[in-house]
N, C-alpha and C positions, 0 to 999 in steps of 0.2 A: 636379724638385722633390724637396726633402728629405724623407725620411720621418720622421714623427713621432718623436722619441726617447723611451725609456722613462722613467717617473718616476724622480727622483732618489732617492727614497725607496726604490723597489724595487731599485736598484742597492746602496743601503747595507744592505739587509736581504740580500742575496746574501753581501756581504762582512763582516757583522758577526760578532763574536766573543763577545761579552757580552751578557748578558740585559739590562743598562741600554740597550746601543746599539739592541738589537731593539725594545724598548719605544718609545724615542724615534723609531726610523724607522715603526714600527707607527701611531704617533699621528699623524705626519706624513702617512702615507699615508691615514689614514682622513680627515683635515681636508681633504686635496686632492681626494679623490673624491665627497665629500657632495655630491649636488646637481648633478654634473658627469657626464653620461653619456660624453661623449667621453673623459674621463680614465679612467673605468672600463674603457672599451673598450681603452684603451691599456694598462692594467694586464693585461687578460685576454690580448690579442695578444702581450704580450712576456713571458708565463711566469709572471705574478704568482699564478697558483691553484697552480700547482705549488711554488712558493716557500713559499706560505702553508702548503700542506699538508705540506711537511717541517718548518717550524718548529713547527706545532702538534703534528705526531707526537712530535718530540723533546722539546717541553715536557710532553708528557703522560706519557712515559716517565721523565722526571726528577721528576715529580710526587710529593708524599708521600702517596701514597693511603692506605696503611695508617695513617698518622697521623691523617689526615683523618677517617678513619671513628670512630677514637677520639674525636676532639676532637667531631665531631658528635654522637657519641653523649652524650658528656656534655652538651653543650649541650641536646640534646632531652631528656633526663632531669632537667634543671632545670625543663623546661616552657617553655622560649621558644627562638625560633631569632633573637632578635634580636642576641644577640652572636656575629659571625661568628668562626671559626677565623683563625689568624694568615694574613694575606694575603702570599702570597709573590709573587715576580717572575714565576715560571712562571704563577700565576694572571692576573696582569695581561697577559701576553702572549696566554695563551687568550682572554682577556676582549676584547682588542683585535683579535685576529683574527676572532673571533665578530662582532663589530660590523662589520669590513670586509666580510665575507661576506655579511652582511644587506644592507649598502649596495650590494654589488654585484649581489645578486639583485633588489633594488628597481627596476633599471635596467629590467627587463622579461624575457618569457620567452627572450629570445635569450641571456641571460647564465646561465641555470641549467646547460644541458647542459656546459659547460665546468666548472663547479663539481662536478657529477655525475662527470664523467670524470676530474677531477683527485682525486677521493677525499676531498675537504675536508668535504663533508655528511656522510659517515659518522662523520667525528672529531667534527664538532659534536655529534651524536646520542650519543656517548659521554661528553658532558658534563651530560647530563640527571640522572644519579643524585644524590638531593639528599644522600645519605650519604656519597658520595666528593667532592663538589664544594660549594664555597661557593654560598649561594643567589643572590648576585649573578650569579654564572657561570651557575647553572641558569637564571635569568629571561633571560638574554642569549641563552642557546641556544635557549629556548622561543621568544623572538621573532624570532630569526631563521629558524627552522623554521616559524613561522607566516608570514613574509614569504614564504618560498620556496612554501609551500601556497598563499598568495593569488596570487602571480604565475602558479604553473602551473595554477590554476583557470580562467583564461582561455580555455585551450584544451581544457578537460575534454569537451567536447561534440564537438569535431572530431577532436583526436588521441587514438585510443582503442586504438592498437596496444600490444602488450606492451612494445615497445621504446622507447615514448615517455618524455619526461622526467618526466612524471607518474607513469607505471608504474613507472619505476625509482625514483623518490623514495618512493612507497608500499612498493616491495618493500624498500628498505633500512630504512624506518621499522618495518615490522611483520614482518619475517622475520627479525630479530633478537631473540632471547628478552631479551638485557640491555636492549634499547630499552623493550621492553614491560613489564619487571619494573620500570624507572624510572618508566614513566607510572603502573604501579599504586602505586608508593611515593609518587609525587606526590600522588595522590588519596587515598592512606590518612591523611593527615595529620589529626590531632584537635584541633590549635591553632589558634584563629581568630584569628591575627595577621596584619598585614598582608603580611608575607612569604609565609605560606602561603597567604593569598587570592590573591595576585598568581600564585603557583604553580598553584593549582587553576584559576583562570580561564583562564591561558595554555595548561594543559594540555588543558583542555576545548575550547578554540578549536580547538586542534591536531586533537584527536580529529574535531570536527565539520567540519573541513576536509578531512580525508584519509580518513577511515573509510567510503567510500560503497560499497564492493564486498563481496560475500558472505565472500570469503576474509579479508579484513582486519576484518570485522564478526565472524566467528568467531574469530579471533585474539584479539580484544578480550574477548570473552565468555570464551573458554576459559582465558584468564590472569586472570580475576576483575576486570578493569578495569571491566566493566558494574557489579559489585557494588560496587566503590568509587564510581562515579558516584553509584549510588543512595544509598550511605552519605552521601555529599555533600549530595546533595539533601535527604535526609531531616532531617539536621542544621539546614538552613537553613529548612524548612518550619516549624520550630518557633517562628519569629518570625512575629509579625502583620504587621510590614513586609516580609514575603518580597517581595512586588512590587517593593518599591524596592532590592532587593540586587542589586548590578551583577554578581556571580558567578552569580547564579541562572539568567539568560538563558543563558549559555555551558554551564551544566550540562543545561539542558534540551535545548538543541540538539544536545548530544553524545549525550545519551540518544536522542533522536529518530533521529538518524543511525545509532546502532549498532541500534536495532531495526530499522531500514529496513523491508524487507517479509515479516519471519519472524515467524510466531506463536509459535515457540519463544522467540525473543529477547524478544518482548513479554512472554511469561510468566515467562521468567527475571528481567525487572526487576519486574513486577507481584507476584512471589511471593517476592522477594528478602528476606532477613532485614531489613534497613533499612526497606524499604517496608511490609513486613508488620508491622513493629513500631510503625508509627504507631497501631495498636491493639492490644490482646493478642488472639493467634491463639486463644488458650482464656482465658475470662474467670475466672481462678482467683482465689480470695480471697488466696492467697500468691503470686501473681506480681505485679511491680511493681519500682519503683525506689525507692531510700532516699530518704525525706522528712524526714530529721532535719537536713539541711543540711550533711551533714559529707562526702558522697561523692556523685559524679556518675557516671551510666552510663558503661559501658565500650562505646567505639566502635570503637577500634582494631581489634578482632578480628572486627569485622562480624557478632557474635552477635545475635540477635533483642531487640530492645528492647522490653520489655512493661512500661509505666509503670502505675501504679495507677489501676484506672478511674474515670473521672470522671463526673460527672452531666450528659451532654451534652445533656439537654433544657432544662436550665438555662443552660449555655453557648453551645450553639448551635455547637459545634465540635468536632472528632474528637479523641481523645486523642492524643498525638504525643509523640515522644522529644524530649527537651530537654538541654542542658547545665548547666541551672540545676538548684538542689538539689530544686525542686518542680515538678510539671506546670504548665505556662503556663496562666494563664487570661487570656482577651483578650475583655473584653467590648464592644470597640470594634467587633468583627465582627457584634455583634448590630443594629447600625444599619444593616446590609446586608440588606433583607428577604429578597432573592433567596438570598444565602449561607445565611441562617438557614433558609430552607426546604429547601434542600438538605443542609443538614448534619443527617442523621439518624443514630440510633444504629446501630451496626454490625449488618448484617443478614448474612443467608446469601447475599446476591448480591454479586458481584464488582463491580458497578457502585456499590454502596454503600460500596467501600472508601473510607478518608478519602484517599486520594490523588487520587482523582476530585473530591472536594470542594475540596481544595486547589487544584488546578489551574484548576477552574472560577472559584474565587475570584481567582486570579492573573490569569486571563483578562479577568475584569470590572475590576479594579483596576489592572493593569498598562498600560503603553503601549508601543506601537511593537513592537520587536524582542521584548521580555519578554512580551507578550500574545500574540504570534504563536508563540513558542516553547512556551508553555504548551498553546495550542489544538493544536500539532502533536502533542504527546504525547498528549493526549486522544483525538486522531482515530487515531491509530496504536493505542493500547490499546482503543478502541471497536471496531476490526477483529478483535481477538483475541475479543471477546465475541460479535461477528455471526458469526464462523466456528465457534465452539464454543458454541452456545446453552444447552449443559447447565451452563454456568458462572454463568447469570444465572437469576433465579427469577421477575423481573418481566416484566411484557410489554415488548418491545422498542419499543413505542409511546411509553411513558413516557420512556425514554431519548431517543428521538427529538425527542420534545416538548421535552426540557431542550435539546438542541442546537439546535432551531428557533428557541427563544425565546432563548438566551443566546449562542450561537455564531456560527451562520450570519450573522446581521446584522452581527456585529462584523467577520467575515472579509470580506464584501462592503465594507463601509465603509473598512477597511484597504486593500483592492485600489483602491478609488477615490481615496482621499488619495495613495497612493503614485503611482498613475498621473499624478495632477495635478502632483505635486511632479517627477516624471521629466520630464513635458513642458513645464513651466515653468521647470525648472532653479532652484528655490528654495532658493539657499544650498548651499555644497558638503558641509557636514554632513548636512544634510536630505536631499541628493541622494545621498550614499552610502548612508545608511539607507534610504532609498525604493527604491534598486535592490535592496537585499537583500530587502526586505520583499515587491515586486511579485510577482516568480516563485514565492517560496515560499507566498505567501497565495494564489496560484491553484492551486498542487499540492495545498494542503492542503484548498481548498474542493472540488476533484475527488476527493480521497481520502474526504472526509467523506460526500459526497451521492451516491457512484456507485451504491451498492445499494439506495437508500432513496428511494421515491417521495416521501414527505413531506418529506425534507430538500430533495429536488430543487425541490419546491414553493417552499419556503421560500426558496431561493436566487433562483428565479425571482421570487417575489412582491418581493424585494429589489431588483429591477430589475438583475439580474447579467447576463443576455443580451446586451443592447445594449451594455452596458459592455464585457464581455469581447471581443466581437466588434470593437468599436472598437480596443481593445488589440491583438488580433491583426492588424487592418489595419496600424496603426502600425508593427509590426515589419516590414512590406516597404516602408515609406516610405525614400526615401534620406537618409543621415545624414552628418553631418560628423564626421570621427574628429580625434583630438587626435594621433593616431600619425602621425609624418612620417618620411620617409627621413632617417637621420642623416648630417648633413653631414660631410664629410671633406675636406680640402684636398687629398688625393689619392685620388680614387675608385677607384684599382686597388689601394688599400691592403689587403693581406690579412695572413695571419699573419706573424709575426717571421721574418727571414731565419736567425737565430740556430739553427744544427743541435741546439743543446742543449736547445731549448725544445720540449716535448711538445706536437705539434700537436692533439692531442685535447682538450687542456685550455687551448687558446689559440685555439680557432676558437670563433666565435660561432654560435648555432643560430638557427633559423627566428624571424623577428620575430613571429610568431604573430597572432593577432586583436587588433583593438583592444577596450578596454573596452566602448565604444559597442555594437560587432557583437556581442561576446560576450553583453552584456544582453540585447540584441535576439533572440538566438537562445534564450537561456532564457526569455525571455518569451514567445515563440513557442511553444515546448514546452509550458510551463505553461498557456497560453491554450487550446492544443488538448485538453491533458488535462481542462481544465475544462468545455470544450464538449462532450467525450464523455461525461463523467459526467452533465450536464444532459440531454443527449439519450438517454440510455441506456433510458428507459421511455417516456416520453409522446410521443405523435405531435404534439400542439400546440407541445411545446418545439420539436421539430425544425422545424415551421414557423416559429417565432418566429426561429429561427436563419437559415433562408433568407430571410425577409423583411430581415433584418440585412444581407443581402448579402455573406456573409463566404464563400461556398462556392468562389469564385474562390482566395481565399486558401488554402483547404483543398486545392485543386488544386496551386497552387504549392508548397504545402508536401511534396508527394510528389515532388517533382523533387530527386533526388540532387545533390551535387557530381559534377563530372566527375572520372572517376578520374584520379589521379595528381595531382590540384590541391593544391599545399600549402596550409597554412592560414594564409595571409598576407593580412592586411588590403588590401595593395596589389593584390591578385589577385582577390579575391572581394567580393560586395556583397550586400545584402539579398536579392536577386532571382536571385542566382548558383547556387542551390542549398541544400541542406540537409545537415546531419550525420545519422548513424544514428538517434540518440535521437530527432531532430524527425520523421523519417520515420516510426518506429514510433507516435508519439502522432498524428500525421497519419491513419495508418490507423485508428487506434482510432475517431477522429472519423468518419471515413468510414464504419466498420462500424456506430457508432450511427445515423448519418444513414440508411443503406440499409436499416434495419430498417421503414422507412415504405414502403408500397406505392406511394401516392401520389408521394412524392419519388423513389422508385427509378425512376419512369416519367417524371419530368418534370425536375426539378432536377439530378439527378445526370447526366442525359444533356446537360442544357445546358451543365454545366460540364467536359464531357468527362474523367470520373473513370476509365474503363475502360482507357485505355491507360495511363495513368501505373501503374496496379495492375499491369497485365500487365509494365510494364518493371521493376518491383521485383521479380517473380518472378525475374528474373535477377541481382539484386543479389549482391554477394559475400559480405554478411554473412546468416547463416541467421536471424536474428533478424529482419531485415528482409523475407526471404522468408515467414517464420511469419506475420507481420503482414499482409502482402498477400494471402497465402491465405487469412486469416481474413476479410478483406474480400470476396474472392471467393466465399466461401461465400453471402453474400447476392445478389451479382450474378448468380449462376448459377441463382437461383430461376425456376421455369417460367413466372412472369408478368412477369420482368424483360425488357425490351426490349433489353437489353444482352448478353443471353444468346448470341444467334446471332452476334453480331459478336465477342464472345470465343471463341466455338468457331471460327469462320473463322480467327481469328488464331494459332490453336495452343493455345489454353488447355487444351484436353482432353488433348494428348499432354504438355504440362509437367506438368499435374497427376497423370497416370498415373506419369510418370518420379519426380516428387516423392514419390507414394506410396510408393515404394521406397527412400526415404532412411532413412538410419540414425538420424535424429533422430525419435523417437517422436511429438513435437508435431508435426512437420512430417507424418508420416505420418496422423496423426488428422486434421489439417484438410483434407490433400488429398482423403481418402476422404470426409470431409464435403461438400466442393465437388462431388467427383464424384456423390455422391448425390443433390444437388441437379441437377446437369449432365443426368443420365439420366432424371429425372422427366418424364414427358409428351413424352419425346423419341421420334424415329422409331427402328425396330427396327435400322436401320443403325448409328446412332450408339451405342446400347446395345451391340450386338455388337462394335463397333470398341474401345469403351472396355473390354468384358470382355477381347478378345484384347490389348490392350495392358497390362493388369494382370496377366494369367497366370492360369491356374487354379490352379497351385500356390501362387502368393502370395495369392490371394483364400482359399484354404483355410485357409492358416496365419493371415490375419487372422481367419477366423470362429472358429478353434479356440485362438488365442492361442498356438500351438506355435513361438513364435520363442525362439532361443537364450536371450536375456536372460529371457523371460517363464519358462522352465523352472526358471532359476536363482533365479527370485525367490520359488519356492514357499515355501521355509523362512522366508524374512523376512516374507511375508504371514502364513502361519500363525501365526507368534509374535506378530505384531500383534494377531490376532484374539484370540490368548490372553491377550495383556496387557490388551486392552480388555475381557475378559470378557464378550464379545459374541456369539462364535462366529458363526453364520449363521443366516440366516431360513428357517423352513420353507415349505411352500407356501401356508400361511394367512398368512405375514407375520410370524408369531410369532418371537420371539427363542429360539434353540436354544444353550445354553452347552455346547458340546461337550468343551472341555477346561477344568476347573475351578481348574487348578493354576497360578497366574501364574509366568511364568519371566521375571524381571527381571534376572537376573545377566547377560544379554547386552548391556545398554544402561545406561551410567550417565550422569550429567549433568555433564560437564566436570569429572572427577576428584572429584566430590563423594561423600561416604561412601555406601555403599549403604543404601537404605531397607529397613527391616523389613516384612515382608510380613505382620505381625500385623493383624488386622481390615482387611484387603484383599479377601478372597476375595469374589469376586461384586459388587464395585464396578467400576462404570464411569463414565466422565465425559462420553461422547457423542464422535461425530466432527463434523466440519465439515460441515455441510448441503451447502455449495457444492462441496466437493471429493469427498464421499462421497455419490452420489445415493442410495443404498440407506438411508441415515439419515433420509430425508425421510418416508419410509413407516413408520418404526419406531417404537414406543411411546418417549416420552421417557424417559432414562434417570433413575435416582434421583439426586436432587441432594445435593450434599455440605452438611452441615450444621455441623459443627465441624471445621474444618480443624486439623489438627496439621501441625508442621512436616514429618512423615514424608508425610503425604497431599500437601502442597503439593510436595514434591520427586517424588513419584509422577506427581502431574499434570503437572509438567514433563517427565518422562520419556516419558510417553504422548504429548505433544504433540511432543516431539522425534523421536519414532520415527516418527510419521505423517508428520512433514514433511521429515526428513532422511534416513530409512533408504533406501539406493537400490533395495532390493527392493520395499520399500512403495511407493515412487513409480512404479516401472516397473509395477507390478501394477495401480495405479490408472489409469494411462493406458492400460494393455492391455485393460482392460475396456472403456473408452471406445472404443476400436478396435473390439473386437469388436461392440459395439452399432452402430457406424456400419456395420460389414460386413454386419451383417443388414438394417439400413435401405437398404443399397445394393442388396442382393439383392431385397428388397421393391419397391424402385422400378424395377428392371429388368423385374420380371415383373407389377408393378402394371397394371392396366388395369379398368375397370368392365365392360367386355365379356368379359374373360379373354383372357389373352395367351397362348395354347395353345404356340405355337410357342417362344417364350423359355422358358417352362417347361420344355418337353421340352430346349430347349438347355442350361440350367442342369443339369437331372438328367444328360444325357449326358456334359457335360464333367467334373462333379465324381463321376457314378456315382449312382444312387438310393440305394443302400445306404450309401454314405459321407456323402451328403447329409442323410438322415434320421438317421443316428448324430450327426452334428453337432448336429441340432436337439433330439434326444432328450438328448444330454449338457446342453443348456443348461437344459432342464426339470428334470433328475434333481437332488432335493436330495443335498447331499454326505454321504456315509456317515461318522459318527462313527468307526466302526471303521477304516476307510480312513485317515482323518486321524490316528488314534491310532497306528496302523502306520507311516504316513509320517513322524511326528515321531521315531519309535524308529529309523529307518534312518539309517544314516550319510548323509554328506555325498555320497560318490561315488554312492551308490544313488539318492538324493533327486534328482540332476540329471536321472535318466533318466526321471522319473515326470511325467506330464501335469499342469499345474496344476489345483489343485482348482476346482470349479465355485463362480461367484458368481452369486448369484440376486439381481442388482439389478434394481429395477422396470425400468429401461430395456432389459435384455437379455430379460427375460421378455417384456415387450410386443413388442419388435421379432421375437423369435421366433414368438410367436402371430401376428403380423400376417404374416409370411412364410407360415405355415401357411394362413392365411384366404385369400391369394391364389392359393396352390396348389389350394385348395378351390373357387377361384372358375374352375378350368380344366375340361377334359374330364371327362366322367363317369368315364373310366378314371384320370385323375389323382387324382380323389377317391377312387375306390375302393383307389388305391395308398396313399394316406394311411391310409385306415381299417384297411388290411390289417397296419399296424404297431400292434399290440395294445398294445405296452409304451408308445409314445406317446399313445395314449388314456388309459391308467391314470395317466401322469404330469400330463396336462393336468386331470383330472378336478378336483383339489382348487383350481385356480384359478378356478372359478366362485364361490368364497366368498373369493378375494382382497380385503385392503383396499382396494386401489388399483381405484376405479370404472373406470378405462381398461382395466384388465386383464380385468375382468368383462365389460366391453362387447365386447372384441375377441374373448373366448370365445364370447359368444352370436352373434359375426358368423360365428365359425368353424363354430359348429353350425347356422346358417342356411345357409351354403354347401354344408356337407356334405350336407343334407338337400334341397337343391335339385333340382327336376326340370325339365330343358332340354324335353322333349318326352314325349308319351304312350307313344313306343317304349322309352324306358328307365325305365318305371315300376317294374319289378320289381327292377330295379338300387338305385333310389332307396329303394324299400321295404326291401331288404336292408341298406343302409347304414343307415336308422333303426333297423332291428332291432338291427345290430350296436351302435349308440350307446346303445339302451336297455339292451342286455346288459351294457356298460361302465359304466352307472349315469350317463350324461349326461342322460337325460329325467327323472331325478328330481332331478338337481342344477338343471336349469334350472327345474323345477316349484318348487323352493324359492326362486327369486328372482322369481316371479310376485307374489307378495304385496306385498312392499314393495322389492324390488330392492337390498336392503341400505343404503336411503336414498338411491338415486340412480334418479331417473325414467327415465332414458335405460335403465338396466339393466331395469327393470319393464316398460317397452314392448318392448324386444327380446325379453324373455323370454315375454311373450304371443304375439310372432309366432313363435317357434321352437315354442311348445307347439301353436300352430295347425296347423303344420306336421307335428308328431308326430300329432297327431289325424288329419289328412287322410291320411297316408301309411299310418297303421297301422291306420285304421278299416275294416274289410272291408266295411261297409254302404255306404260311398261311393266313388264312382268317382273315379280320379285325373284326370278332367277338372277338377273343381273345384280341383286344386292349380295347374293352369297359369294360372289367373286371379285369383291372390291378389294384390290391389292393395297390401297394406302389406309384402309381402315383396320389398322391391327386391333385384334381384340385384347383387352385387358388393360391394366392401369400400368405403363411402363414410361410415362414421361415424367413421372415423380418419384423422387428418391424416398425409400421406405426407412433407410437407416444409413448413418454416416457416423465417423467418430465425433466425439465430444470435443469441441474447439475452444470453448470458453473457460478458463479457470474456475470461473465463478458459477458455472453451470446455467448460464445464462443464453447459450446459444448450442446449435447443435440439432439433430433431427429426432 
């Protein structure tokens, strides 16, 4: 059979000598391949990509780039881009090639690899600069790149390797400074013409489709593209009909994508000059824009726009920047009572910033994708306020009430409408929009309600559980795909036999996933995320999910693709496995569902969730292993009927091995699961676990003396200095050790340094979820009047807390120390006293070393030591032990370990009391603001004065005398009156005082101590183990 010949136009391109001939051949080739995939394949296989790359490269070297810059500058200076510079033949050649490349890419994922291998995509990216290329050519290049991004998005869940076509495309787009500069230039246009609107819209779409990873998001922020997006958004919010602006949806989508999961990027947007310029930062009578009708505010430089204050009580809208001569007045908005009620004058609360008011208005007035885009930005910004509560002055319940009434019902209704459209295939255009809305709406719902019980209740009241469960079930149904094997006259046809043709640019890639299957995977992931958020807190919601019959789907979502299976629609189906992202989302849902004792003992066993989780611990992706270990933390609880089966299948050995992982998150969660595994286990299991971990490793985990932890001292000390918070003393009060802020070590993406004038002693708080100690500290002083310098300083602190490697390592290191202490506590914990294991721990670690470790956890940091450390050189600092962090979790865990040691033999109690330094350091914690710590101290006092039998009466009396001399009796007596507002403390203090009176009263016999009913022996007042509640591993026991 004769092999199909190469297109005639391709032959003419190879032999053409004049630009006119090339243009005619290119137009002919373009017209031949449009809508014909077989002809596109012939162009690829016969080396058409290499030919196009050569012609495009030559046309760019022959272009009059310098002349075009001058012409373009003149055109822009005139205030319009409607008049194009002279359109040359080289421009026409580049335009036709760009259109051909877009047409080839539109055939599917298989056609993108040869385009990347041929280097033609990088050449198209060079056409993005509006100062060097005509607007028509720039728009064509943007459309082509958007087509490639759309095609590659089909496999974004499956093909996540660094060598994938999508990864290579993103690398070409964001690793080139010239390309990023072009994006910034496109978004910096201040002229509201059709040309600039098209450019801004296409650029924002490209960013939304491609800027999905941290590395690309950071590149966009550092190059000020985020500020340009904020500028374009602010200029369009000046229009009362902003909800109908077709560009607005793409800007909001791009901003939401760039912010991602980063609080720093959210703060960078919220405090940007353009967004802050929606109202004056400082309400000065001298600030404002001209109102004489002769000038407009300057936007091109992205400086803060501070229009003259308006009487907002009369207008019902915030002050906003405008390209008009006067600040706009929109009385039409007053007809919306909800908008008028939330449009309050600017206050000291970040949630009262006008950007929230406008976004809520767009969410109510907009439709479809525009409404969803506004809600996504609001949801993302609200997480910043949730993580940094010092940024808001009002009760978070007010914000949650606004979301419950205005946003949650809208999102649930959008999910329902989009699902109906997808299932019923209502029109092609509606179907395309519904496929975009459905997964995004599910994701934004999960993001909004994740940590808020009231928002979860609002979602449940909106009947979201049965609807989302049904959507998840539908993703496992068989589907008809429109993708079919391409017919060829010769099935064996491959690349061209011509040796001059480059095989890498003439060979098609994998066919990839079909649109239907890719959409099903995205919806599956989003539905699992939404269910995980709904089931995060309340047991009733978990039972409703169980009753919906969705747990078998969760189990199926825990099954990965077979190793080595290519992402081809012809080989995989809805039930043949799941990509990495879906596995992680399914683990989140399983973690949320396993927090219920009843479900843990019934439904999770019925659906067989244990073995799939064990299999995920062997997955090649470390993130999947971490997600599986997080589920295992709950499955290993002592009341879980699955624990014995998991231990028999090797879970203990696997967890001990993973506890030695180089990944800190894996170490933390493995130790967390082991802590639950040894709780109320037999001594053999506990000793085997200790032997698997190793004494040396456990000592390092207790002290935090890992190599990376030691190197993080300077970074963490710098953070404490910047926050102006220092450390807390034994009473839980803040001690500002170093008062001079050192801000020169961290800047905000090349922004000018901020003056330290007026910043001494100011702090803005830490995220309560990430820094456990902040939950028990007095609320930091609120910021009242933010200057631009203060806003930049706030960004700097958020950036340091989030992105400084030393700070991030130190945070998780503290969590590991707390879990290691809890692990020791559960090893030796027993209501009757586990004497042998207490001796085993003391012998393996040695008593002196063990009590030194516990003493270090209780000792307040020395200000002199810290000052000395800061003055040392870097080389000297690396050898220092990390400074002690008195977080409530570490304090409580340390005291609990001592409580269980005091629950041992009399000789073990005497050993504890013999450490006088330990008793002195413990004394102030009787007055700690955390009631759990106070109760633990009373339990410790109770166990230390316990009398086992009359034969050790003298020893018990001596221990009581030692405690009296150390000041413990007086400390306990101080809690008898009111217990510092805690009834448990008060009652425990009464019991302790009764023991003192009996042991130290010479007129009474020791027999009366033996029969004391209220003095239960052992540590039953504190929890040893509870399910993991926080999705980020920041809470739990």
